C-alpha positions as CSV (number, residue, x, y, z in Angstrom):
1,M,17.9,-8.9,-14.8
2,I,20.0,-9.0,-12.0
3,Q,18.3,-7.2,-8.7
4,Y,20.7,-4.4,-7.5
5,H,20.8,-3.5,-3.8
6,S,18.6,-0.5,-2.7
7,S,21.2,2.1,-2.4
8,C,23.0,0.8,-5.9
9,Q,19.7,1.6,-7.9
10,K,19.5,4.2,-10.5
11,G,19.4,7.6,-8.4
12,G,21.2,6.0,-5.0
13,N,24.2,7.3,-3.3
14,M,26.7,4.5,-3.5
15,G,29.4,6.3,-2.2
16,T,27.6,6.5,1.1
17,R,26.4,2.9,1.4
18,Q,27.3,0.1,3.2
19,L,28.2,-3.7,2.3
20,H,25.9,-6.2,3.6
21,T,26.9,-9.5,4.4
22,N,26.9,-11.3,1.0
23,E,28.7,-8.3,-0.6
24,R,31.5,-8.7,2.1
25,L,31.9,-12.0,1.5
26,L,32.4,-11.6,-2.3
27,L,34.9,-8.5,-1.2
28,Q,37.1,-11.2,0.8
29,A,37.0,-13.3,-2.1
30,C,38.0,-11.3,-4.6
31,I,41.0,-9.9,-2.6
32,A,41.4,-13.7,-2.1
33,K,42.0,-13.9,-5.9
34,E,43.9,-10.7,-6.3
35,L,41.1,-9.1,-8.6
36,S,42.0,-5.2,-9.2
37,L,39.8,-2.5,-7.0
38,Q,38.1,-1.9,-10.8
39,E,36.9,-5.5,-11.3
40,T,35.8,-5.6,-7.7
41,C,34.1,-2.6,-7.5
42,K,32.3,-3.8,-10.6
43,R,31.4,-7.3,-9.3
44,L,30.2,-5.6,-6.0
45,R,28.4,-3.1,-8.0
46,C,29.6,-0.4,-5.6
47,S,31.8,3.1,-6.0
48,R,35.3,2.9,-4.9
49,S,34.8,4.9,-2.0
50,T,32.3,2.5,-0.5
51,V,35.5,-0.6,-0.9
52,Y,38.0,1.9,0.3
53,R,35.8,2.7,3.4
54,E,35.1,-0.8,4.2
55,L,39.0,-1.7,4.0
56,H,39.7,0.8,6.3
57,R,36.8,1.0,9.2
58,H,36.2,-3.0,9.3
59,V,39.9,-4.5,9.3
60,K,41.5,-6.6,12.0
61,V,44.4,-4.4,13.5
62,S,47.3,-6.9,14.6
63,Q,50.7,-5.6,15.9
64,R,53.4,-6.9,18.0
65,K,53.3,-6.7,21.9
66,L,57.0,-5.3,21.5
67,H,58.6,-3.1,19.3
68,G,62.4,-2.2,18.6
69,C,63.7,1.4,17.8
70,Y,63.9,0.3,14.2
71,N,60.2,0.1,13.8
72,C,60.1,4.1,14.5
73,T,60.1,7.0,12.0
74,K,62.3,8.5,14.3
75,F,64.8,5.8,14.5
76,L,67.8,7.6,12.5
77,S,66.7,11.1,14.3
78,C,65.9,10.1,18.1
79,N,68.8,10.7,20.3
80,K,67.2,8.3,22.9
81,S,68.3,4.6,23.5
82,M,65.3,2.2,24.5
83,R,65.3,-1.4,24.2
84,Y,61.8,-1.3,23.7
85,N,60.4,2.1,22.3
86,N,56.9,1.0,22.8
87,M,57.5,2.9,26.2
88,C,58.9,5.8,24.5
89,D,56.2,8.6,24.5
90,Y,57.8,9.7,20.9
91,F,57.1,6.3,19.4
92,D,56.0,7.3,16.0
93,P,55.0,3.4,14.1
94,I,56.2,2.7,10.7
95,S,53.4,1.9,8.0
96,C,53.8,-0.2,5.5
97,R,53.8,0.9,2.0
98,K,51.6,-1.5,0.7
99,L,49.2,-0.7,2.7
100,K,48.2,2.6,0.9
101,R,47.7,0.5,-2.5
102,F,44.5,-1.7,-3.1
103,P,43.8,-3.9,-1.1
104,Y,44.8,-1.8,1.7
105,V,45.2,-5.3,3.9
106,C,47.7,-7.8,4.3
107,N,45.8,-10.7,3.5
108,N,47.6,-12.1,0.4
109,C,51.2,-10.5,1.6
110,E,53.9,-13.3,1.5
111,M,56.0,-11.7,4.5
112,K,52.7,-11.5,6.5
113,N,54.1,-14.2,9.0
114,R,57.7,-12.5,9.6
115,C,56.6,-8.8,9.3
116,S,57.3,-6.7,12.2
117,L,55.1,-3.7,11.1
118,T,51.5,-3.2,12.0
119,R,49.3,-5.7,9.9
120,K,45.7,-5.4,8.7
121,Y,43.6,-8.4,7.9
122,Y,40.1,-8.4,6.0
123,D,37.8,-10.6,7.2
124,F,34.0,-11.1,6.7
125,E,33.1,-12.1,9.8
126,I,35.2,-9.5,11.5
127,A,34.1,-6.9,9.3
128,I,29.7,-8.2,10.6
129,K,31.0,-7.8,14.1
130,I,32.3,-4.3,14.0
131,S,29.9,-3.0,11.9
132,H,27.1,-4.5,14.3
133,E,28.9,-2.9,17.5
134,K,29.2,0.4,16.0
135,R,25.3,0.1,14.9
136,R,24.8,-1.0,18.9
137,I,26.8,2.1,19.9
138,H,24.7,4.4,17.4
139,H,21.3,3.0,18.6
140,R,22.3,3.8,22.1
141,R,22.5,7.5,22.0
142,I,19.6,9.8,23.0
143,S,18.5,12.1,20.6
144,I,15.6,13.9,22.6
145,S,16.3,16.2,25.5
146,E,16.7,15.0,29.7
147,K,13.0,16.8,30.2
148,D,11.6,14.6,27.7
149,L,13.0,11.6,28.5
150,S,11.6,12.2,32.2
151,L,8.2,13.1,31.1
152,I,8.2,9.7,28.9
153,N,9.7,7.8,31.8
154,K,6.8,9.1,34.4
155,Y,3.9,7.9,32.0
156,V,5.8,5.0,31.1
157,V,6.1,3.8,34.8
158,D,2.8,4.4,35.4
159,G,1.1,2.9,32.9
160,L,3.1,-0.3,33.3
161,R,2.2,-0.5,37.0
162,K,-1.5,-0.3,36.3
163,G,-0.8,-3.0,33.9
164,Q,-1.1,-1.5,30.6
165,S,0.6,-2.5,27.4
166,L,3.3,-0.1,25.9
167,H,1.2,0.3,23.1
168,H,-1.9,1.2,25.0
169,I,0.4,3.8,26.8
170,Y,1.5,5.4,23.6
171,V,-1.4,6.0,22.3
172,V,-3.4,7.7,24.9
173,N,-0.5,9.9,26.3
174,K,0.2,11.9,22.8
175,C,3.5,13.8,24.8
176,L,5.4,10.4,24.2
177,H,4.8,11.0,20.1
178,V,8.1,13.4,20.0
179,V,9.9,9.6,19.6
180,S,8.5,6.6,17.6
181,E,6.9,3.7,19.6
182,R,9.8,1.5,19.0
183,T,12.2,4.3,20.5
184,V,10.3,3.9,23.9
185,R,10.6,0.6,24.0
186,R,14.3,0.4,23.1
187,Y,14.6,2.9,26.0
188,L,12.5,0.8,28.7
189,Y,14.8,-2.5,27.7
190,S,17.9,-0.6,27.4
191,G,17.3,0.6,31.1
192,R,16.5,4.3,30.6
193,F,13.5,4.2,32.6
194,Q,12.9,3.6,36.5
195,I,11.1,0.5,35.3
196,G,12.1,-2.8,33.9
197,P,10.9,-4.5,30.8
198,S,10.0,-7.6,33.0
199,E,6.9,-5.6,33.9
200,L,5.4,-5.7,30.6
201,P,2.3,-7.7,30.4
202,R,3.3,-10.4,28.0
203,Y,7.2,-10.2,28.7
204,V,7.7,-13.7,30.7
205,R,6.1,-15.5,27.9
206,F,8.9,-15.2,25.3
207,N,12.8,-16.0,25.3
208,H,14.5,-12.7,25.7
209,N,18.3,-13.0,24.7
210,P,19.4,-9.5,24.0
211,A,23.4,-10.6,23.0
212,Y,24.0,-10.8,19.1
213,V,25.2,-13.8,18.1
214,N,27.4,-14.2,14.7
215,N,26.6,-17.4,13.2
216,Y,27.5,-16.7,9.8
217,H,29.1,-19.8,7.6
218,R,32.6,-19.8,6.4
219,P,32.7,-21.2,2.6
220,G,35.3,-23.9,2.4
221,S,36.7,-21.8,-0.6
222,L,36.5,-18.4,-1.0
223,R,38.6,-18.5,-4.6
224,N,35.7,-20.5,-5.9
225,L,32.8,-17.8,-5.2
226,I,34.3,-15.6,-8.0
227,G,31.4,-15.7,-10.7
228,R,29.4,-18.3,-9.0
229,T,27.3,-16.2,-6.5
230,Y,23.7,-16.6,-6.0
231,V,22.9,-13.1,-8.0
232,E,25.0,-14.7,-10.9
233,F,23.3,-18.0,-11.0
234,K,19.8,-15.7,-11.4
235,Q,21.7,-14.1,-14.0
236,H,22.8,-16.9,-15.8
237,V,19.2,-18.7,-15.7
238,E,17.5,-15.9,-17.2
239,E,19.8,-15.2,-20.0
240,N,20.1,-18.7,-21.0
241,K,16.1,-19.6,-20.2
242,I,17.5,-22.8,-18.2
243,T,14.1,-24.6,-17.4
244,N,16.0,-27.6,-14.8
245,V,18.6,-26.7,-12.1
246,T,20.3,-29.6,-10.4
247,Q,20.5,-28.8,-6.8
248,L,23.4,-30.6,-4.7
249,D,23.5,-31.0,-0.9
250,S,24.6,-33.5,1.9
251,V,23.0,-34.9,4.4
252,I,24.1,-36.4,7.6
253,G,23.7,-39.0,10.2
254,K,25.3,-38.9,13.5
255,A,28.4,-36.8,14.2
256,N,31.3,-39.5,14.3
257,D,29.6,-41.3,11.3
258,E,32.3,-42.2,8.3
259,K,29.8,-41.9,5.9
260,S,27.1,-39.1,4.5
261,I,24.6,-39.5,1.8
262,L,25.0,-36.6,-1.4
263,T,21.8,-35.9,-2.7
264,I,21.2,-34.7,-5.8
265,Y,17.6,-33.0,-6.9
266,L,16.3,-31.9,-10.3
267,T,14.0,-29.0,-10.2
268,K,12.1,-29.4,-13.4
269,T,10.6,-33.2,-12.3
270,H,11.4,-32.8,-8.4
271,F,13.3,-35.7,-8.8
272,M,16.0,-36.9,-6.0
273,F,18.5,-39.4,-5.9
274,G,21.5,-39.9,-3.3
275,I,25.2,-41.5,-3.5
276,L,26.7,-42.8,-0.6
277,I,30.2,-40.8,0.0
278,S,32.9,-40.4,2.6
279,K,31.8,-37.7,5.4
280,N,32.8,-34.1,4.4
281,N,35.7,-34.9,2.0
282,P,35.6,-32.9,-1.1
283,S,37.2,-35.4,-3.6
284,S,34.7,-38.3,-2.7
285,V,32.0,-35.9,-3.9
286,N,33.8,-35.3,-7.0
287,K,34.4,-39.0,-7.5
288,A,30.5,-39.6,-7.1
289,L,29.9,-36.8,-9.6
290,F,32.7,-37.7,-12.4
291,D,31.6,-41.7,-12.0
292,L,28.1,-40.4,-12.6
293,R,29.0,-38.7,-15.6
294,E,30.8,-41.1,-17.0
295,K,28.0,-43.6,-16.3
296,I,24.3,-41.9,-17.7
297,G,26.7,-40.4,-20.7
298,E,27.6,-36.8,-21.7
299,E,24.8,-36.2,-23.7
300,T,22.4,-36.9,-20.8
301,W,24.6,-34.8,-18.3
302,K,24.6,-31.6,-20.4
303,K,20.8,-32.3,-20.3
304,G,20.1,-32.6,-16.7
305,F,23.6,-31.4,-15.1
306,S,24.4,-28.3,-17.0
307,T,23.4,-26.0,-14.3
308,I,24.3,-26.8,-10.8
309,L,23.3,-24.9,-7.6
310,T,24.8,-26.0,-4.0
311,D,25.5,-24.7,-0.4
312,N,28.7,-23.2,0.6
313,G,29.9,-26.7,2.5
314,F,33.3,-28.0,2.9
315,E,32.3,-31.0,0.7
316,F,31.7,-29.0,-2.0
317,S,35.0,-26.6,-1.8
318,K,36.2,-28.3,-5.0
319,L,32.9,-28.6,-7.0
320,D,34.5,-26.2,-9.7
321,E,36.3,-28.9,-10.8
322,I,33.6,-31.1,-12.4
323,E,32.8,-28.1,-14.7
324,I,35.3,-29.5,-17.3
325,N,35.7,-32.6,-18.9
326,E,38.4,-34.6,-20.1
327,N,38.4,-33.0,-23.8
328,G,38.7,-29.1,-22.2
329,E,35.0,-28.6,-22.9
330,K,32.9,-27.0,-20.1
331,V,29.7,-29.7,-19.5
332,S,28.3,-27.8,-16.3
333,H,28.1,-24.2,-14.4
334,V,28.4,-24.8,-10.7
335,F,27.2,-21.6,-8.5
336,F,26.8,-21.2,-4.8
337,C,23.9,-20.2,-2.4
338,D,24.5,-17.3,-0.2
339,P,25.3,-18.4,3.1
340,Y,22.5,-19.4,5.7
341,S,20.2,-19.3,2.4
342,S,18.7,-22.8,2.1
343,F,15.9,-21.1,1.1
344,Q,17.4,-20.7,-2.2
345,K,17.1,-24.3,-3.3
346,G,14.4,-25.0,-1.2
347,G,13.0,-28.1,-3.5
348,C,16.2,-30.2,-2.2
349,E,15.6,-29.3,1.4
350,R,11.8,-30.2,1.0
351,N,12.7,-33.6,-0.4
352,H,15.2,-34.4,3.0
353,E,11.9,-33.8,5.2
354,L,10.8,-37.0,3.1
355,F,14.1,-38.7,3.7
356,R,13.7,-38.1,7.4
357,Y,10.2,-39.9,7.3
358,I,12.6,-42.9,7.0
359,V,15.8,-42.2,8.6
360,A,15.0,-39.7,11.3
361,K,17.8,-37.3,12.4
362,G,20.7,-39.4,14.7
363,K,20.4,-42.4,13.0
364,T,23.8,-43.6,11.7
365,F,24.6,-43.9,8.1
366,N,27.7,-46.4,8.7
367,L,25.1,-49.2,8.2
368,L,23.8,-48.3,4.8
369,T,24.6,-49.4,1.8
370,Q,23.8,-48.2,-1.9
371,N,21.3,-50.5,-2.2
372,T,19.2,-49.3,0.5
373,V,19.9,-45.4,-0.6
374,N,18.6,-46.5,-3.9
375,L,15.8,-48.2,-2.5
376,I,14.9,-45.0,-0.4
377,F,14.4,-42.6,-2.7
378,S,12.9,-45.4,-5.3
379,H,9.6,-45.0,-3.2
380,I,10.4,-41.3,-2.5
381,N,10.2,-40.5,-5.9
382,S,6.9,-43.0,-6.5
383,Y,4.9,-40.8,-4.2
384,I,2.4,-39.1,-6.0
385,R,2.8,-34.9,-5.6
386,N,-0.2,-32.6,-6.0
387,S,2.7,-30.1,-7.2
388,L,2.8,-32.5,-10.2
389,E,-0.8,-32.6,-11.2
390,E,-0.8,-35.8,-9.3
391,K,1.9,-37.3,-11.4
392,T,5.4,-38.6,-9.6
393,P,9.0,-37.8,-10.1
394,F,9.7,-41.0,-11.4
395,E,6.9,-40.6,-14.0
396,L,8.6,-37.3,-15.3
397,T,11.8,-38.0,-15.4
398,K,11.7,-41.1,-17.1
399,E,9.8,-38.7,-19.9
400,F,12.8,-35.9,-19.5
401,L,15.9,-38.3,-19.5
402,G,14.8,-41.7,-20.3
403,I,14.5,-44.9,-18.5
404,K,18.4,-45.8,-19.2
405,F,19.1,-43.0,-17.0
406,L,17.1,-44.3,-14.5
407,N,18.4,-48.2,-14.5
408,S,21.9,-46.4,-14.5
409,I,21.3,-44.7,-10.9
410,G,19.4,-47.9,-9.4
411,I,16.1,-45.9,-9.1
412,V,12.8,-47.9,-10.4
413,R,9.2,-47.4,-10.0
414,I,7.2,-48.7,-7.0
415,K,3.5,-49.5,-7.2
416,P,1.3,-46.6,-5.8
417,N,-0.1,-48.9,-3.0
418,E,3.2,-50.3,-2.2
419,V,4.9,-47.2,-1.6
420,N,6.2,-46.3,2.4
421,L,7.5,-43.9,3.8
422,K,8.2,-45.1,7.2
423,F,11.0,-46.4,8.8
424,D,10.4,-50.3,8.4
425,L,11.2,-49.9,5.1
426,I,15.0,-50.7,5.8
427,K,14.5,-52.6,8.9
C-alpha cells in the first residue's frame, strides 16, 4: 500500500497543505507531459486548490523591461501617446488568456520565446527557493510583546555572561516559558538580544552556516518520471510480490575521464558487476544494457532484470527505452529514486564501498579495461558476507540465474584465501 503524505491521509485537509520537494518535481513532470488537471491531482494525491495555489504562488515571472502601448489594456481608449508606457502611470498590462487555464504557466507554450506579454514559468527548484524564503520571513516574526521580549533578553544576557547554557537558563527561569526553548535560541541567533550566539559555551566547537543552499539535482528527463517515481516503485513491488530488484548506478574516476563504470546490483543475492561505458552518455548506457540482454537471453533477463531502480542522473535519462524488446513486448519496468535519496538503493551504494577499496576515488578509469573490471567484481562477489549467512554473492547468483549467466558477463569464482580487496589487485 502506498504511504500517503501526512496531510493527505483520511481526515486531513488536503486543500490547505503545501507540496513537498518530490511532489513539486512530479508536478513539473506532469506539466512537461501535458497531463490534465484531473490526472495531475490524481498523481500528486492532492486537491485542485493545492495545485492552483502552487502554480500561482511559486512561479518565476518574466517580463520585458520596456513595453509598447499595444501591451496595455487601455490602448484603444487612451489619449496619451508614449513610446514606452512602462513610464505611464495608467499602464495596465495585458495578461495572456492561456494563463487562466491549467497549467496556468508558459512552460509548454510554443510562443514563449517570442511573446511580449508577461510570462510565468514553473520550476521545482525556483518553487523550493520561494517556499523557503516565505518560511524564513514567517519565522522571523515575533509573536510576543516587547515587554516579554525585554524580560527574556534580561535573563538570557545575564545567564550567558555567567557561562550558563541556554537550556539551563530556560529551565531555571520559568518566566521564559511564554515561548519554547527553541524559539529563545532562534531569537538569540537572529540578533534579538543584546548578546550574540558566540557567547554560548559550545558555540565555537561547531561550524555555522545559516544561509540555506539549494542543492537539488535536476533529473535528465522530467517526462520519464511519470509512472516511474519511487512511490510507484514500492507499489509495483508490493502488488507483484517482486523478490529481486536490479539497482543501477554509475561510478566515475577523474572529472576529465572519458570512461565510467555502469554498476548493476541484484538485491536478492547482493551480486554486483560492472560494464565500462562512455561517461555521461545515455546512449552508451542503453547500448550496454541491450547488449547484456542479447548476451544472457530474454528468459534470464525477465527473471533477473524485470524491475530496475536507478537515480536521476543524466546517463539514465533515456533508460525507458530498454523496457520494450524488439517484438514490442514489455520485458522490464524502470523506476527512479527521489532526488538526493541514495539510501533508496542502499545495497548498490554499499557495494561501491567495496569497489573503492580496490580503486580509490580520484583514480582515472581511462586505463581500465573490461577484463580488469570483471576481475575486480569477481573478487568482490567472492567475498563472504555475514548478511548472507556466510555465503558469497557468487554462490547465490549461481543458484538464482545459473553458471551460464556468470560466464556470459565474465565473473568467475575466486578462492576464499585468494580474495584481494586492495589496490595491488590491479597493479
